[in-house]
N, C-alpha and C positions, 0 to 999 in steps of 0.2 A: 504492499498499499503506499503511496506517497505523501502521509504524515502520521504513519505508525507501522507500527509494529506488533504480531502475533508472534507468542514466541510456548510452549509445550516444554516446560523441563522439569526435571529428575534433580534434584541439589542431594545431594550426600548428606548420610547424619550428620555430619559435623559443621555442618556450613548454615550459615541463616539465610533465610530466604529476600531478606531487603538488604543481603550484605551482595550477593549474590546479582541482585538487578543494577545495584551498584554502582557493581565494581564494570557489569557489563558496559552500563548505559557512559561512562569517564573513558574505557579503553577504545569504544566506538564513536565517542564524540570527538576523542581524541583522534583515530586516524583518518574518519570521516570526516568531520568538522559538524556536528550533526547537535542538534541545541534543542537538549532536552525536555520539555515537562518535568517539578519534580514531582515524585513520589508512581505511580505504576496501580494498577488495579489487577485484582488475583484472583484466582476460581480452583480452590482444591481440588483435582481430580481424585475418587476416592472407587469405581469400579473400571473396569472395561466400556462400557456403554456410555458414562461419562467423558470415556477419553475421544470415542466414535465421535459422538454431539460436536466435544470439541473443536473437535479437528473439521467434522464439516460445515460449523459454523467460521472456522481461519477457514477453508476452500473455499467456501464461496463468497467472501469478503470484498473480492476485485470482481466478480460477476452483482451483486447487489452497488455495489459504487460503480456503476456500468462500462469498465473499463477494457473488459473482453468480454464473448456472448460466447465461452465455455473456459471453467475454470483451471482446465489442463493446460492451456496454452498459455497460465499463467508464472512464467517463468524465476520468479523467487519463493518460491514456495523446494523445501525438501519435505521427506513422511518419514521416519526411522516404519521396520519392520513391526506394527503395533502388536501382534503375536506376543509378541518378547519385550515390547516397553510396557515399560510399568513393573518389574518383576526382574530377579535377581539372576536368571538365566542368560 
């Protein structure tokens, strides 16, 4: 998306999520020159169905914004194997 980013991340047990996002924004801001808004909005994913719902929302975001007719043509996305995503496998 031209004006925001959606991420699905799984921090390790020792990391504070807010610290992880702060570091990500600081580093990407220096590398690419992005000026971020303060804070972030998060959702906790508790089950595989919720993961799929969130991914579908993210995947359709450029379509809803009328940036392209089909989300498969959006070049700025990557989806891991969701069968193992969120597990220790």
